[in-house]
Backbone bond lengths (Angstrom), bond angles and torsions (degrees), N, CA, C in turn:
res aa  C-N    CA-C-N  psi(-1)  N-CA   C-N-CA  omega(-1)  CA-C   N-CA-C  phi
1 M - - - 1.370 - - 1.638 104.66 -
2 T 1.380 112.48 118.29 1.471 115.41 -178.29 1.477 106.47 -106.72
3 G 1.296 119.36 -39.69 1.437 116.37 178.75 1.565 109.18 90.47
4 L 1.312 116.30 -8.27 1.404 113.25 -170.34 1.585 115.68 -72.84
5 G 1.263 114.41 -26.25 1.486 122.61 179.18 1.390 116.36 -63.63
6 Y 1.355 114.49 -42.81 1.460 116.89 -175.19 1.572 108.31 -124.64
7 T 1.231 118.10 -34.74 1.591 120.56 -174.76 1.533 107.26 -68.15
8 L 1.350 115.14 -53.97 1.546 115.91 -175.49 1.527 109.40 -58.14
9 P 1.355 130.05 -40.12 1.461 126.45 -179.35 1.520 106.20 -68.33
10 A 1.393 115.93 -37.78 1.526 117.91 -174.96 1.642 105.26 -65.21
11 V 1.255 118.47 -48.65 1.500 118.07 -175.84 1.560 103.79 -68.77
12 A 1.192 124.96 -43.47 1.512 127.98 176.15 1.477 107.13 -48.85
13 A 1.398 120.81 -51.27 1.516 125.13 -175.31 1.454 109.04 -60.08
14 V 1.307 119.07 -45.07 1.440 121.38 176.10 1.459 114.50 -60.55
15 G 1.372 118.99 -48.64 1.424 124.98 174.98 1.542 114.90 -53.39
16 A 1.338 110.44 -46.19 1.505 119.55 -179.94 1.470 112.26 -60.67
17 V 1.406 115.06 -50.96 1.395 117.25 -179.07 1.558 114.75 -58.59
18 C 1.325 108.79 -43.53 1.492 117.87 179.36 1.565 110.30 -60.65
19 L 1.209 110.44 -46.85 1.583 118.99 -179.11 1.471 110.33 -62.93
20 V 1.301 119.74 -48.82 1.492 127.54 173.93 1.657 109.86 -47.83
21 E 1.457 113.72 -51.47 1.396 114.39 179.91 1.553 113.48 -65.88
22 C 1.286 113.29 -49.83 1.495 118.03 -168.24 1.632 108.90 -74.82
23 R 1.264 117.14 -26.74 1.535 115.31 -175.92 1.576 111.29 -108.35
24 L 1.204 117.22 -32.83 1.477 119.49 -173.72 1.593 116.79 -104.34
25 L 1.356 112.41 -64.10 1.524 113.78 -176.50 1.495 114.50 -77.45
26 R 1.282 122.40 -38.94 1.372 131.01 -176.72 1.581 116.31 43.41
27 T 1.241 111.33 52.14 1.423 118.77 175.53 1.361 124.07 -75.02
28 G 1.284 112.77 -12.97 1.582 119.37 179.00 1.593 115.15 75.73
29 L 1.374 111.54 19.82 1.492 121.22 -176.88 1.531 108.14 -57.12
30 F 1.441 109.70 -50.89 1.532 116.19 -171.86 1.537 114.76 -61.67
31 R 1.330 114.48 -12.10 1.470 118.23 -173.20 1.638 113.31 -99.87
32 R 1.470 110.01 -2.88 1.424 117.60 177.28 1.491 115.23 -95.63
33 P 1.397 111.31 126.63 1.537 116.05 177.42 1.433 110.55 -60.04
34 A 1.264 124.38 -29.97 1.545 125.56 175.93 1.618 109.81 -61.93
35 Y 1.253 117.96 -32.53 1.440 118.81 179.15 1.473 107.93 -68.79
36 W 1.282 121.10 -44.76 1.497 129.23 -169.00 1.595 101.27 -75.69
37 L 1.278 124.56 -35.44 1.350 129.22 175.08 1.570 110.20 -61.14
38 S 1.310 110.62 -45.40 1.451 116.93 -177.19 1.537 112.60 -66.84
39 M 1.383 112.05 -33.28 1.414 120.29 178.14 1.463 114.22 -68.38
40 A 1.525 114.39 -34.48 1.367 118.14 179.52 1.569 111.11 -69.48
41 I 1.304 111.20 -35.31 1.530 116.71 -178.10 1.513 106.91 -67.67
42 V 1.317 118.47 -45.70 1.436 123.02 177.23 1.475 109.44 -56.86
43 L 1.334 117.79 -46.10 1.521 119.37 -175.95 1.517 110.56 -65.91
44 G 1.299 119.58 -32.05 1.479 125.85 -179.84 1.540 106.22 -62.42
45 F 1.435 116.68 -55.20 1.435 120.09 173.38 1.498 119.59 -60.24
46 Q 1.347 112.40 -36.47 1.430 118.30 177.40 1.552 112.92 -59.37
47 I 1.317 115.97 -47.23 1.364 124.71 176.39 1.537 110.64 -54.53
48 L 1.316 118.07 -46.81 1.477 118.56 -179.17 1.442 114.26 -68.32
49 V 1.352 121.72 -37.20 1.474 123.63 -177.10 1.536 107.46 -84.60
50 D 1.231 116.09 -47.37 1.549 118.08 -178.59 1.558 104.92 -60.32
51 G 1.272 119.30 -46.25 1.461 122.84 -176.90 1.566 113.35 -52.16
52 W 1.440 108.72 -41.90 1.408 115.42 179.16 1.543 112.81 -72.46
53 L 1.335 117.65 -40.19 1.471 119.66 178.57 1.490 114.38 -74.95
54 T 1.325 124.89 -19.02 1.374 120.74 -171.32 1.601 107.62 -117.38
55 K 1.267 119.92 2.19 1.558 117.96 -174.18 1.516 112.22 -56.52
56 R 1.179 121.93 135.49 1.475 122.80 -173.84 1.489 115.21 -70.23
57 T 1.385 114.99 -22.16 1.422 112.57 179.74 1.643 114.16 -78.73
58 A 1.272 115.27 -15.67 1.467 118.72 173.11 1.545 110.50 -158.39
59 P 1.229 114.69 70.32 1.559 112.92 -172.45 1.378 111.39 -74.84
60 I 1.347 114.10 144.29 1.463 119.50 169.92 1.497 110.17 -97.59
61 V 1.376 120.45 -32.65 1.353 128.56 174.40 1.529 107.02 -112.59
62 R 1.424 110.60 128.11 1.418 114.66 179.91 1.521 108.88 -116.44
63 Y 1.358 120.46 144.66 1.437 123.59 -179.65 1.537 105.86 -112.31
64 N 1.315 113.23 137.61 1.504 115.69 172.94 1.530 106.67 -69.36
65 P 1.419 115.52 125.66 1.443 118.82 -171.63 1.540 113.69 -72.04
66 D 1.314 115.15 -3.58 1.489 123.71 177.54 1.533 106.73 -89.05
67 H 1.280 120.78 -12.86 1.483 122.98 -177.86 1.550 118.46 -108.79
68 I 1.221 110.41 2.88 1.572 124.57 179.11 1.375 116.13 -125.24
69 L 1.248 120.89 156.89 1.616 125.67 -179.49 1.603 104.85 -69.38
70 G 1.336 121.19 -34.32 1.385 130.98 -168.86 1.370 120.53 83.48
71 L 1.391 108.85 10.15 1.570 110.01 167.87 1.595 112.05 -83.83
72 R 1.239 111.12 128.62 1.517 118.39 -172.77 1.523 108.12 -137.09
73 F 1.314 113.41 124.79 1.510 121.50 174.33 1.493 108.87 -160.78
74 P 1.206 125.30 169.37 1.542 119.65 -50.21 1.609 109.65 -65.25
75 W 1.206 118.40 162.83 1.370 124.45 171.72 1.618 106.78 59.80
76 D 1.218 122.46 38.08 1.358 123.51 168.10 1.550 116.05 78.58
77 I 1.261 115.43 10.59 1.479 120.90 -175.98 1.537 111.68 -78.92
78 P 1.390 113.08 121.58 1.480 115.89 179.53 1.567 109.95 -61.73
79 V 1.307 117.83 143.03 1.384 125.91 -166.55 1.581 99.29 -72.10
80 E 1.235 131.31 -24.01 1.334 136.07 -177.59 1.489 107.40 -60.63
81 D 1.397 116.11 -43.17 1.473 119.34 -178.58 1.472 118.70 -54.12
82 F 1.331 111.83 -32.12 1.569 121.25 -177.03 1.547 104.20 -73.33
83 L 1.350 113.15 -37.43 1.575 111.74 -176.36 1.630 109.92 -72.94
84 F 1.331 112.58 -39.71 1.515 114.40 176.14 1.565 107.38 -64.43
85 G 1.339 121.31 -40.86 1.483 118.06 -178.08 1.442 112.64 -64.01
86 F 1.431 119.85 -37.49 1.354 124.39 175.24 1.507 112.87 -61.63
87 A 1.289 115.13 -49.95 1.617 122.12 175.68 1.373 109.79 -47.91
88 L 1.466 113.14 -61.33 1.498 122.48 -172.33 1.543 113.90 -55.90
89 V 1.326 113.54 -54.46 1.472 117.23 179.14 1.475 114.03 -61.30
90 T 1.341 115.08 -41.21 1.469 118.63 -179.49 1.560 112.26 -64.95
91 A 1.232 115.49 -45.21 1.450 122.17 178.61 1.580 110.89 -57.08
92 V 1.341 114.41 -42.90 1.507 117.90 176.48 1.486 112.99 -64.30
93 L 1.389 114.40 -44.26 1.529 117.65 178.89 1.497 110.19 -67.90
94 L 1.334 125.10 -32.80 1.366 126.01 179.50 1.550 111.37 -68.75
95 G 1.393 113.14 -40.33 1.395 115.91 171.27 1.509 118.23 -62.18
96 W 1.322 121.38 -38.42 1.340 128.24 174.27 1.558 112.38 -62.41
97 E 1.321 108.73 -46.24 1.577 115.25 -175.91 1.600 110.69 -67.84
98 R 1.377 113.00 -32.51 1.482 119.82 -175.95 1.598 102.71 -73.06
99 A 1.331 121.97 -40.85 1.455 126.07 -179.36 1.462 107.44 -69.76
100 R 1.328 122.74 -35.05 1.471 125.43 174.18 1.546 110.66 -58.62
101 Q 1.270 112.25 -52.15 1.443 119.08 -175.19 1.405 110.13 -64.05
102 R 1.360 121.69 -39.52 1.467 123.24 178.96 1.488 109.94 -64.33
103 Q 1.277 114.59 -45.72 1.554 120.27 -179.05 1.564 106.16 -62.87
104 E 1.291 125.53 -35.46 1.437 123.54 175.05 1.486 117.98 -65.79
105 R 1.343 110.11 -32.65 1.439 118.93 176.31 1.514 115.35 -74.19
106 C 1.394 117.85 -36.91 1.310 120.90 171.14 1.466 114.15 -69.34
107 A 1.278 121.34 -26.83 1.495 121.99 -178.75 1.636 114.56 -78.98
108 R 1.261 110.33 -14.21 1.449 120.02 176.62 1.570 113.49 -68.40
């Protein structure tokens, strides 16, 4: 298990999103309780859906074991799925927040 096929891009995606927010956009999204509440809600639904899709007893989605770390929790969900989920949802929210801030600046 090298994890390079799926793990490395997942970690890179999280790093890239955090870097874009902290160095480029600076929207303040990570300081908002509403953001973290949203992420908790997403996580809850991600566990339900991902758990159903990746359960080892009857998987709908299968991962090459050579491309993941092999850490799975709960319900056999590869840990990398949570990283990609965080990066994708955060990137979308950052885009929305940036657009909202631009709109507010133009309205002034």
